[in-house]
C-alpha positions as CSV (number, residue, x, y, z in Angstrom):
1,M,40.5,161.5,49.0
2,K,38.2,164.4,49.4
3,K,37.9,166.1,52.5
4,R,34.4,166.4,53.5
5,L,33.3,169.9,55.1
6,F,30.5,170.5,57.1
7,V,31.0,175.0,57.0
8,I,29.1,176.6,60.2
9,G,27.8,180.2,59.3
10,C,28.3,179.2,55.3
11,T,26.4,182.9,54.4
12,G,28.5,184.9,56.3
13,S,31.8,186.5,54.7
14,V,34.0,183.9,56.7
15,G,32.2,181.6,55.2
16,S,31.7,182.9,51.9
17,S,35.5,182.5,52.1
18,V,35.7,179.4,53.2
19,L,32.9,178.3,49.8
20,S,35.1,180.6,47.4
21,V,38.3,178.0,48.2
22,C,36.0,174.4,48.0
23,R,35.1,176.1,44.5
24,M,38.6,176.7,43.7
25,F,39.8,173.2,44.6
26,P,36.4,170.6,43.8
27,E,38.7,167.9,43.3
28,H,39.9,168.4,46.9
29,F,36.8,169.2,48.6
30,E,33.4,168.3,49.2
31,I,30.4,170.4,50.8
32,A,28.6,167.6,52.7
33,A,26.8,169.8,54.9
34,L,26.2,173.6,55.6
35,A,24.9,175.3,58.2
36,A,23.4,178.8,58.8
37,R,20.8,180.9,61.1
38,S,17.8,181.6,58.4
39,S,18.8,182.7,55.3
40,I,16.6,179.9,53.1
41,D,17.5,181.3,49.7
42,R,21.3,181.7,49.8
43,M,21.6,178.1,51.7
44,L,19.1,176.7,48.7
45,S,21.4,178.2,46.3
46,L,24.4,177.1,48.1
47,A,23.0,173.2,48.1
48,E,22.3,173.1,44.9
49,E,25.4,174.8,43.3
50,F,27.8,171.9,45.7
51,S,25.2,169.3,45.9
52,C,25.4,168.9,49.7
53,P,23.0,166.8,51.2
54,T,22.1,168.3,54.7
55,L,21.4,171.9,55.6
56,V,21.4,172.7,59.2
57,F,19.2,176.1,60.3
58,S,19.5,177.5,63.9
59,D,16.4,179.6,63.6
60,A,13.5,176.3,63.7
61,S,10.9,178.1,61.8
62,A,13.5,178.2,58.7
63,A,14.0,174.7,58.5
64,L,10.2,174.7,58.6
65,R,10.3,176.8,55.5
66,A,13.1,175.5,53.8
67,R,11.2,171.7,54.0
68,H,9.0,173.2,52.5
69,E,10.3,174.8,49.2
70,L,12.4,172.0,48.7
71,R,9.4,169.6,48.5
72,S,8.3,172.4,46.1
73,L,11.4,172.5,44.0
74,G,11.2,168.4,43.0
75,A,12.4,164.8,43.7
76,R,15.8,165.9,43.5
77,A,15.8,168.6,46.2
78,A,13.4,167.1,48.4
79,R,16.2,164.0,49.3
80,R,18.3,166.5,51.2
81,S,18.1,166.8,54.7
82,V,16.7,169.6,56.9
83,L,17.8,169.8,60.3
84,S,17.3,172.2,63.1
85,G,19.0,173.7,66.2
86,E,21.3,173.3,68.5
87,Q,21.0,169.3,68.1
88,G,21.1,169.4,64.1
89,L,24.6,171.5,64.7
90,L,25.6,168.4,67.1
91,E,24.7,165.4,65.1
92,M,26.3,167.0,61.6
93,A,29.8,167.8,64.0
94,S,29.8,164.3,64.9
95,H,28.8,162.4,62.2
96,P,31.1,160.1,60.7
97,D,30.6,161.2,57.2
98,I,32.3,164.6,58.0
99,D,35.8,165.0,58.3
100,H,36.6,168.8,59.0
101,V,34.0,171.3,60.4
102,V,34.3,175.1,59.9
103,F,33.3,177.5,62.5
104,A,32.4,180.7,60.6
105,S,29.8,181.8,62.5
106,S,29.7,184.2,65.4
107,G,28.4,184.2,68.9
108,T,28.3,181.1,71.2
109,G,25.6,178.8,69.7
110,A,28.0,176.7,68.2
111,I,30.5,176.2,71.0
112,G,28.1,172.9,72.0
113,A,29.0,171.5,68.0
114,L,32.5,172.5,68.3
115,M,33.2,170.2,72.1
116,A,31.5,167.7,69.8
117,S,33.5,168.0,66.6
118,L,36.9,167.4,68.8
119,R,35.5,164.9,71.0
120,S,34.8,163.2,68.1
121,G,38.3,163.8,66.2
122,K,37.6,165.9,63.3
123,D,39.9,168.6,62.3
124,V,38.3,172.2,63.0
125,S,39.0,175.6,61.2
126,L,37.7,177.9,63.3
127,A,36.6,181.8,63.3
128,N,35.0,182.2,66.1
129,K,36.0,184.1,68.9
130,E,33.4,183.3,71.7
131,S,34.0,179.8,71.8
132,I,38.1,180.5,72.6
133,V,37.8,183.8,74.9
134,V,34.7,183.0,76.7
135,A,35.3,178.7,76.5
136,G,39.0,178.4,76.1
137,P,39.3,176.5,79.1
138,W,36.8,174.0,78.0
139,V,37.1,174.0,74.9
140,L,40.8,173.8,74.6
141,P,41.8,170.5,76.2
142,L,39.2,168.9,74.1
143,A,41.2,169.0,71.2
144,L,43.2,165.1,70.6
145,R,46.1,166.5,68.4
146,P,48.2,169.1,67.7
147,D,46.9,171.4,65.0
148,Q,43.6,169.6,65.3
149,I,42.1,173.3,65.6
150,R,43.3,175.2,63.0
151,P,42.6,179.1,63.2
152,L,41.0,180.9,60.3
153,D,41.1,184.6,61.4
154,S,43.8,186.2,59.1
155,E,46.2,187.4,62.3
156,H,45.3,184.0,64.6
157,N,46.3,181.7,61.1
158,A,49.7,184.1,60.7
159,I,50.5,183.4,64.1
160,W,50.0,179.7,64.0
161,Q,51.8,179.3,60.7
162,C,54.7,181.2,62.1
163,L,54.5,178.8,64.9
164,S,54.9,175.7,62.8
165,G,57.5,173.5,64.1
166,E,58.9,176.1,66.7
167,D,59.1,175.4,70.1
168,H,57.3,177.5,72.1
169,R,60.2,177.5,74.9
170,F,62.4,180.0,72.6
171,V,59.2,182.5,72.0
172,R,59.4,185.8,73.5
173,K,56.3,187.1,72.2
174,I,53.7,187.6,69.5
175,F,52.4,190.5,67.6
176,L,49.0,190.5,66.0
177,T,48.4,193.6,63.6
178,A,45.5,195.9,63.6
179,S,45.2,198.3,60.3
180,G,44.0,201.2,63.0
181,G,40.3,201.3,61.4
182,P,38.8,204.3,60.0
183,F,39.6,206.7,62.9
184,R,43.0,206.2,63.4
185,S,44.1,209.8,63.2
186,F,41.2,211.2,64.6
187,S,41.2,213.1,68.1
188,Q,39.3,212.4,71.1
189,E,37.3,215.3,70.2
190,E,36.6,213.8,66.9
191,M,36.1,210.6,68.1
192,E,32.9,211.9,69.5
193,R,31.2,212.7,66.4
194,V,31.5,209.6,64.9
195,T,28.0,208.1,63.7
196,P,27.2,204.1,63.3
197,S,27.7,205.0,59.2
198,M,31.2,206.0,59.9
199,A,32.0,203.3,62.1
200,V,30.8,199.8,59.7
201,A,32.9,201.1,56.8
202,H,36.1,199.3,57.6
203,P,39.2,200.6,55.3
204,V,40.2,197.2,54.5
205,W,37.9,193.8,55.0
206,N,34.4,194.0,54.2
207,M,33.0,192.6,57.5
208,G,29.3,193.1,59.8
209,A,28.2,195.8,61.3
210,K,29.1,194.5,64.7
211,I,32.9,193.1,63.8
212,S,33.4,196.9,61.6
213,V,32.9,198.5,64.9
214,D,34.5,197.0,66.7
215,S,37.4,197.3,64.9
216,A,37.1,201.0,64.5
217,T,37.5,200.7,68.2
218,L,40.0,198.3,68.6
219,M,38.1,196.1,70.8
220,N,38.1,193.3,67.9
221,K,42.4,193.2,67.9
222,G,41.7,193.2,72.0
223,I,39.9,190.4,72.0
224,E,41.7,189.0,69.4
225,I,44.7,189.2,71.7
226,L,42.6,187.1,74.2
227,E,41.6,184.9,71.8
228,A,45.9,184.2,70.8
229,M,47.1,184.1,74.6
230,Y,44.1,181.0,74.9
231,L,44.5,179.5,71.8
232,F,48.6,179.2,72.0
233,S,48.8,178.7,75.6
234,F,51.0,182.0,76.3
235,S,50.4,184.8,79.1
236,A,49.3,187.8,78.6
237,D,52.4,189.5,79.0
238,Q,53.7,187.6,75.8
239,V,51.0,188.6,73.5
240,D,50.4,192.3,71.8
241,A,49.3,194.4,69.3
242,V,50.6,196.7,66.8
243,I,49.5,198.9,64.7
244,S,50.4,198.4,60.3
245,P,48.3,200.3,57.7
246,N,49.6,198.8,55.3
247,P,47.5,195.1,55.3
248,F,50.2,193.2,54.3
249,I,51.8,192.0,57.5
250,H,49.2,189.7,59.4
251,G,51.0,188.6,62.1
252,L,54.3,188.3,63.9
253,V,56.4,186.2,66.3
254,S,59.5,187.2,68.2
255,F,61.8,184.5,69.6
256,S,64.4,184.4,72.0
257,D,67.3,185.4,70.1
258,G,66.6,188.4,68.7
259,T,64.4,187.2,65.0
260,F,61.1,187.6,64.4
261,H,58.9,185.2,61.8
262,M,56.5,187.7,59.8
263,C,53.3,186.0,58.1
264,A,52.6,188.4,55.2
265,S,49.5,188.0,52.1
266,A,46.9,189.9,50.3
267,P,44.2,190.8,52.8
268,D,42.0,188.5,51.5
269,M,40.0,185.4,53.9
270,G,40.4,182.7,51.2
271,I,44.2,182.6,52.2
272,P,44.5,181.3,55.6
273,A,41.5,179.0,54.8
274,L,43.6,177.9,51.8
275,S,45.9,176.8,54.8
276,A,43.7,175.6,57.2
277,L,42.0,173.5,54.9
278,F,45.0,172.2,53.4
279,H,47.2,171.4,56.2
280,P,49.8,170.2,56.4
281,L,50.5,170.7,52.5
282,R,50.4,174.1,50.5
283,S,47.6,174.9,48.5
284,P,49.0,173.5,45.1
285,C,47.6,177.7,44.0
286,D,47.2,180.8,44.7
287,R,44.7,183.4,44.9
288,K,45.6,185.5,42.1
289,N,46.0,188.4,44.1
290,T,49.4,188.1,45.5
291,P,51.3,191.8,46.1
292,V,54.0,193.0,44.1
293,L,56.6,193.6,46.8
294,D,58.8,196.5,44.5
295,G,57.7,200.1,46.3
296,M,55.5,198.5,49.2
297,K,55.9,200.3,52.6
298,I,55.1,198.2,55.9
299,S,55.4,200.2,58.9
300,F,54.4,199.7,62.8
301,E,53.4,202.1,65.6
302,T,51.9,201.1,69.1
303,P,47.8,201.8,69.5
304,D,47.4,204.3,71.3
305,E,45.5,203.1,74.6
306,I,44.2,207.1,75.4
307,R,42.2,207.3,72.1
308,F,41.6,203.9,72.1
309,P,41.3,202.8,75.4
310,S,39.1,199.1,74.5
311,I,42.5,197.5,73.5
312,R,43.7,198.5,77.3
313,L,40.5,196.9,78.7
314,A,41.2,193.8,76.8
315,R,44.7,193.4,78.1
316,E,43.3,194.1,81.3
317,A,41.0,191.2,81.5
318,A,43.6,189.0,80.0
319,R,45.5,189.9,82.9
320,R,42.6,189.0,85.4
321,E,41.3,186.3,83.5
322,G,38.9,184.3,85.2
323,A,35.1,185.5,85.0
324,Y,36.8,188.9,82.9
325,P,36.9,188.1,79.6
326,A,33.5,186.6,79.3
327,L,32.1,190.2,80.7
328,L,34.4,192.5,78.6
329,V,32.9,190.3,75.4
330,G,29.3,190.2,76.5
331,A,29.6,193.8,77.7
332,D,31.0,194.9,74.5
333,E,27.8,193.2,72.8
334,V,25.3,194.9,74.2
335,A,27.5,198.5,74.0
336,V,28.0,198.2,70.2
337,D,24.4,197.7,69.7
338,R,23.5,200.8,71.8
339,F,25.4,202.4,69.4
340,L,24.6,201.2,66.4
341,S,21.2,202.1,67.6
342,G,22.4,205.3,68.0
343,K,21.2,205.3,71.8
344,I,25.1,206.0,73.1
345,S,27.9,208.1,71.8
346,F,30.9,205.8,69.6
347,P,33.0,206.7,73.2
348,S,30.7,205.7,75.3
349,I,31.1,201.9,73.8
350,P,34.5,201.7,76.1
351,R,33.4,203.5,78.7
352,I,30.5,200.9,79.2
353,V,32.8,197.8,79.1
354,E,34.9,199.6,81.5
355,S,32.4,199.9,84.4
356,V,31.2,196.5,83.8
357,L,35.0,195.3,84.3
358,E,34.7,198.0,87.8
359,E,31.8,196.7,88.9
360,Y,31.9,193.2,88.1
361,T,31.8,191.3,92.3
362,G,31.2,187.6,91.4
363,P,33.0,184.2,91.5
364,S,35.5,183.1,88.3
365,P,33.3,180.1,86.3
366,S,34.1,177.0,87.1
367,T,32.1,175.2,84.4
368,F,31.4,176.2,80.7
369,E,27.8,176.7,81.6
370,H,29.0,179.1,84.9
371,A,31.3,180.8,81.9
372,L,28.3,181.5,80.0
373,D,26.4,182.7,82.8
374,V,28.9,185.2,83.4
375,L,29.0,185.9,79.6
376,E,24.9,187.0,80.2
377,E,26.1,189.0,83.2
378,G,27.8,191.3,81.1
379,R,25.5,191.6,78.5
380,R,22.9,192.6,81.7
381,M,25.6,195.2,83.2
382,A,26.2,196.7,79.9
383,A,22.2,197.5,79.3
384,K,22.6,198.9,82.8
385,A,25.0,201.1,82.5
386,S,23.8,201.9,78.8
387,A,20.4,202.9,79.9
388,L,21.8,205.5,82.8
389,L,23.7,206.9,80.1
390,E,21.2,207.0,77.9
391,E,18.7,208.9,81.1
392,K,21.6,211.9,81.0
């Protein structure tokens, strides 16, 4: 039988990759519901393409406009259901007509839906870092069975595949790979002259502005270290990152006997989507972009924490745990936004994050709601630190 999917964040880069897999295999996957913030035209186009009966908009005004537009398109289109807000996400995430929920959106808005999906026993493909880094202690225990949560990010999906069937007691260390970003060879002086347009030009992946800047500072890799620590239940000392400029190896696992498992593929988000959606089987065919091994060169190097302090800050947050992962995520959101708007320099991003981690004196979160409060406190503290920098 076809797997009936609910794709949250369907208009973004990861969601689009998931839908491209569904186009490849219409005999295996049915799009039962789609969710986005407010992309009305794109959502209506996808609903028509995939004969999707239900659309969810997190923006209530977009939902109203979509209903009006559907009525104008005729009786068949008007039969589509349009839901809105967190309640709409929750309803579809736990709906009996959904088998598998894909979380491809960013931010914390879909964490409640993720929890509802897990409680109702649905398989989950996950590419939302915040849900694990901020709310992992409350989200992960809701999984009812192994592999109910399937990582969609290329690095975490690679680690997931490398760990398949392995006893975690014999894992020495896991390594997430990074391209090094567009400024891998820049000096500290050159970093001061980096502009927003330079920072959003990622050398490998086509991503949004925020994630591209995080990749350029290596904060994205730092946050992925935190995510992997929670997702795979390893200590901070067991999770690391390496620079690998050739985007072929996505993750490595070192075992107690001195061997390594590595997962490699073309840099294509559709490939981890294949593994997550088809699990426990393999896709019957590839994406027609498998690299040729002849002449390929692979190298690894340690990230430079002097020029790229963000990864050091993330490791520190991982070791301290408690409030610090959520603080780091909140502070980074604001710092990146200030950089993209031209208010602070590129190296000021990690400086602001570090100041927030150093100055926080509050308690560790004891509930999911408290964790969201800590996230907001990180944003508030970063906004204050940024304002002080802007005055100078």
